[in-house]
C-alpha positions in Angstrom: -4.5 -3.0 -1.9 -5.5 -0.7 -4.7 -5.7 3.1 -4.3 -7.7 5.7 -6.0 -6.1 8.9 -7.2 -7.7 12.1 -5.8 -10.3 13.5 -8.1 -12.1 16.7 -7.2 -15.8 16.2 -7.7 -17.3 19.6 -8.7 -20.5 20.5 -7.0 -20.4 17.5 -4.6 -22.6 18.1 -1.6 -21.1 17.8 1.9 -23.7 15.2 2.7 -22.0 12.8 0.4 -19.0 12.8 2.6 -20.8 10.9 5.3 -22.0 8.0 3.1 -21.2 4.5 4.4 -18.8 5.7 7.1 -20.4 5.6 10.5 -17.6 6.1 13.0 -19.2 4.7 16.1 -18.3 7.9 18.0 -14.9 9.5 17.7 -13.1 9.7 21.0 -16.2 9.0 23.0 -16.2 7.4 26.4 -18.3 4.3 26.9 -19.7 3.1 30.1 -16.9 2.3 32.6 -14.6 4.9 31.2 -13.6 3.0 28.1 -12.4 5.2 25.2 -13.3 4.6 21.6 -10.5 4.9 19.0 -11.7 5.3 15.4 -9.1 4.2 12.8 -9.5 4.7 9.1 -7.9 2.2 6.7 -8.3 0.6 3.3 -11.1 -2.0 3.1 -8.8 -5.0 2.4 -7.1 -4.5 5.8 -10.4 -5.4 7.4 -12.5 -7.5 5.1 -10.4 -9.0 2.3 -12.0 -12.2 1.0 -8.8 -14.2 1.6 -6.9 -12.9 4.7 -6.9 -9.6 6.5 -5.5 -8.6 9.9 -8.3 -6.1 11.0 -10.3 -8.4 13.2 -7.3 -9.9 14.9 -5.7 -6.5 15.5 -9.0 -5.2 17.1 -9.3 -8.2 19.4 -5.7 -8.0 20.6 -5.7 -4.2 21.1 -8.9 -4.3 23.1 -7.6 -7.1 25.3 -4.4 -5.1 26.1 -5.8 -1.6 26.4 -8.7 0.1 28.1 -10.3 1.1 24.8 -12.6 0.1 22.0 -11.3 0.0 18.4 -13.6 0.9 15.6 -12.5 0.5 12.0 -13.6 2.9 9.3 -13.2 2.0 5.7 -14.3 4.8 3.3 -14.5 3.7 -0.3 -12.0 6.3 -1.5 -9.4 5.8 1.3 -7.5 8.9 2.3 -9.3 11.0 -0.2 -12.5 10.8 1.9 -10.6 12.8 4.6 -9.2 15.2 2.0 -12.7 15.9 0.9 -14.0 16.4 4.4 -11.2 18.8 5.3 -11.6 20.8 2.1 -15.4 21.0 2.8 -14.8 22.3 6.3 -16.3 19.2 7.8 -14.9 17.6 11.0 -12.6 14.6 10.5 -14.6 11.7 12.1 -11.6 9.5 12.9 -8.5 9.6 15.2 -6.0 8.1 12.8 -5.4 6.4 9.5 -3.3 3.3 8.7 -2.2 2.2 5.3 -0.6 5.4 4.0 2.3 5.1 1.5 4.5 7.9 0.4 2.4 8.8 -2.6 -0.7 9.0 -0.5 1.0 11.7 1.7 2.0 13.6 -1.5 -1.6 13.3 -2.7 -2.8 14.7 0.6 -0.4 17.6 0.8 -0.9 18.6 -2.9 -4.7 18.6 -2.6 -5.2 20.1 0.9 -4.5 23.5 2.4 -3.2 23.0 5.9 -2.2 19.8 7.8 -4.4 16.7 7.9 -2.0 14.8 10.3 -0.1 15.7 13.4 3.5 14.9 14.1 3.7 11.5 15.7 6.2 12.5 18.3 8.2 10.0 20.3 6.7 6.5 19.6 8.1 3.5 21.5 9.5 0.9 19.0 10.2 3.5 16.3 14.0 3.0 16.8 13.6 -0.6 15.5 12.2 0.4 12.2 14.4 -0.7 9.3 16.4 1.9 7.5 15.1 3.0 4.1 11.4 2.8 5.0 10.9 6.4 6.0 7.9 7.8 4.1 7.5 11.2 5.7 10.2 13.9 6.2 7.9 15.7 8.6 7.5 12.8 11.0 3.7 12.5 10.7 3.6 8.9 9.3 5.3 6.0 11.0 5.9 2.8 8.9 4.4 -0.5 10.2 5.1 -2.7 7.2 6.3 -2.9 3.6 5.9 -4.7 0.4 8.2 -5.2 -2.5 6.9 -5.1 -6.1 8.2 -7.9 -8.3 7.1 -10.2 -11.1 5.2 -13.4 -10.2 5.4 -16.0 -12.9 4.4 -19.6 -13.6 7.7 -21.5 -13.4 6.1 -24.6 -14.8 5.6 -23.0 -18.2 8.5 -20.4 -18.5 11.5 -18.8 -17.0 11.0 -15.1 -16.5 13.6 -12.5 -17.8 16.1 -11.1 -15.4 16.1 -7.5 -16.5 13.7 -4.8 -17.6 15.2 -4.9 -21.1 14.6 -8.7 -21.1 10.8 -8.1 -20.9 11.1 -6.6 -24.4 12.4 -9.7 -26.1 10.2 -11.5 -28.6 10.0 -14.7 -26.5 8.0 -12.7 -23.9 5.5 -11.1 -26.3 2.1 -11.0 -24.6 3.4 -12.6 -21.5 3.1 -9.7 -19.0 0.0 -8.5 -17.1 0.5 -5.1 -15.4 -1.8 -2.5 -13.8 -2.7 1.1 -14.4 -0.6 3.4 -12.2 -3.7 5.6 -11.7 -5.8 2.7 -10.3 -3.4 0.4 -8.4 -0.5 0.7 -5.9 1.4 -2.1 -7.7 0.9 -0.4 -11.1 2.1 2.9 -9.6 5.1 1.3 -8.0 6.0 -0.6 -11.2 5.8 2.7 -13.2 8.0 4.4 -10.6 10.5 1.5 -10.9 10.7 2.0 -14.7 11.3 5.8 -14.1 14.1 4.9 -11.6 15.6 2.7 -14.3 15.2 4.8 -17.4 14.7 8.3 -16.1 12.1 10.9 -16.8 13.3 11.2 -20.3 13.3 7.5 -21.1 10.5 5.8 -19.3 7.8 6.6 -21.8 9.9 5.1 -24.6 10.3 2.0 -22.5 6.5 1.7 -22.0 6.1 2.2 -25.7 8.3 -0.8 -26.3 6.4 -2.8 -23.7 3.2 -1.9 -25.7 4.9 -3.1 -28.9 5.6 -6.4 -27.0 1.8 -6.7 -26.1 1.9 -6.0 -22.4 -1.7 -6.1 -21.0 -2.5 -3.3 -18.5 -5.6 -3.8 -16.4 -7.2 -1.4 -14.0 -6.4 -3.0 -10.7 -4.1 -5.5 -9.0 -7.1 -7.9 -8.4 -8.1 -7.7 -12.0 -4.6 -8.6 -13.3 -3.9 -11.2 -10.7 -7.2 -12.9 -11.4 -6.4 -12.9 -15.1 -3.0 -14.4 -14.3 -4.6 -17.1 -12.2 -6.9 -17.9 -15.1 -3.9 -18.4 -17.4 -4.3 -15.3 -19.5 -0.6 -14.7 -19.3 2.3 -16.4 -17.4 3.7 -13.2 -15.6 2.0 -10.5 -13.5 3.3 -7.5 -11.6 2.6 -8.3 -7.9 4.3 -8.7 -4.5 7.3 -10.7 -3.6 5.4 -12.2 -0.7 3.1 -14.0 -3.1 4.2 -17.5 -1.9 3.0 -16.7 1.6 -0.6 -16.6 0.4 -0.1 -19.4 -2.2 1.3 -21.8 0.4 -1.5 -21.1 2.8 -3.9 -21.9 0.0 -2.2 -25.2 -0.8 -1.0 -24.0 -4.3 1.9 -25.4 -6.2 4.7 -23.0 -5.5 6.4 -23.7 -8.8 3.5 -21.8 -10.3 4.2 -18.9 -8.0 7.9 -18.0 -8.7 9.3 -14.5 -7.9 11.6 -12.5 -10.2 13.3 -9.2 -9.2 14.1 -7.4 -12.4 17.7 -6.1 -12.4 17.9 -7.7 -8.9 15.7 -4.9 -7.5 12.4 -4.6 -5.9 10.4 -1.4 -5.5 9.7 -0.9 -1.8 6.2 0.3 -1.0 6.1 1.0 2.8 2.8 1.5 4.6 2.5 3.9 7.5 0.1 5.2 10.1 -0.6 8.8 11.2 -2.8 10.6 13.7 -5.3 13.2 12.5 -4.5 16.8 13.5 -7.8 17.1 15.4 -8.0 13.6 16.8 -10.2 13.3 19.9 -8.1 10.5 21.4 -4.5 11.3 20.4 -2.9 9.6 23.4 -4.8 6.4 22.7 -3.8 6.7 19.0 -0.1 6.8 20.0 -0.6 3.8 22.2 -2.1 2.0 19.2 1.0 3.0 17.1 3.2 1.5 19.8 1.1 -1.5 20.0 1.5 -2.2 16.2 5.3 -1.9 16.6 5.5 -4.6 19.3 7.7 -7.5 18.0 5.0 -10.1 18.3 2.3 -7.9 16.7 4.7 -6.9 13.9 5.2 -10.6 13.1 1.6 -11.6 13.1 0.5 -8.4 11.3 3.0 -9.1 8.5 1.8 -12.7 8.1 -1.9 -11.8 8.1 -1.4 -8.8 5.8 1.0 -10.9 3.6 3.8 -8.3 3.7 7.1 -7.6 5.5 7.3 -6.1 9.0 8.8 -2.6 9.4 10.6 -3.5 12.6 13.9 -5.3 12.8 12.7 -6.9 16.0 9.6 -8.5 14.6 8.9 -12.1 15.6 8.0 -13.8 12.4 6.7 -17.4 12.3 9.1 -20.2 11.5 9.6 -20.6 7.7 8.2 -17.2 6.8 11.5 -16.1 5.3 11.5 -19.1 3.0 8.3 -17.9 1.4 8.6 -14.1 1.5 11.5 -12.8 -0.7 13.4 -9.6 -0.1 15.2 -8.1 -3.1 19.0 -7.9 -3.3 18.5 -4.2 -3.7 15.4 -2.2 -2.7 14.6 1.0 -4.6 12.0 3.6 -3.9 11.3 7.3 -4.5 11.3 9.6 -1.4 8.6 12.1 -0.5 10.7 14.9 -1.9 11.3 13.1 -5.2 7.6 12.4 -5.6 6.3 15.8 -4.5 5.5 17.8 -7.6 6.5 15.0 -10.0 4.3 11.9 -9.5 1.1 13.4 -10.8 2.9 14.6 -14.0 4.6 11.2 -14.5 1.3 9.4 -14.3 -0.5 11.9 -16.5 2.2 11.6 -19.1 2.0 7.8 -19.0 -1.8 7.9 -19.4 -1.6 10.3 -22.3 1.0 8.2 -24.1 -0.4 4.8 -23.2 -4.0 5.5 -24.0 -3.2 7.3 -27.3 -1.2 4.4 -28.7 
């Protein structure tokens, strides 16, 4: 689930904002009084080549509610809506799902005014696990989370237990990672190193990783494919890796999980309603729908992640394949606001120059 950092395109015409994103009619009422709810999300939520929950969620929601659900998957995710708002063009969706904390920071740092409304009182919100809050202003409600870890081939090696261990000679050239400017996993792994070594020490750590021949590719899919092809025995990925591997009939010994320093970086995903949504009440019903225990369980399995709710009904054996870290770490909205862009820019400057 890779993200794109916001880039201001000088001179871009407003017509470009509409390319490839037909909404099907925001908030319109079809024959028989049926409302249409248009929901923006990242493309893998709807049309991943392996597994994605979008089709199932649409079917279940439409069976339960008097409404039609239309997915909208702009190529540049939430930045599509930032561009529309900055251009003075109407937002053509009711809500967005798939926001992480850094996405909200990106929105607030690149947009004058509010893109999302406060969610208000959402049934099921009280069951959300502690530590998953991504928005101090109550706009975005978490519906799931992933934990970033190492995935390694246990038939050929034993992964190190600490960040410092990755620097040992025996692991030279063994790690595939991702660019923090092109990937959620790469971004989270960078943040984890900042959490471990501080703003004054993380660039030195990355310099040492470079000396130990870490390979940094642009996206998670690029690095994971390279790992599957045997280009290196370790890759930065998700601690739910065995869920997908098991469904694909893979040898789980080749899909082992390692939490460095017994920690995993938590990367919650949330949902929020656009400020000018045409169907805000239906959007809130959709939020409550996604927080239902049975929907939480199925959504987690289909999206290969952890549910946000303590009351989620997970399938039998799921907890044997999805690993939660002994300690979850993450940066809050307030910690990232005003810092994350500089951290990534400094990393790019140092990493590319070496």
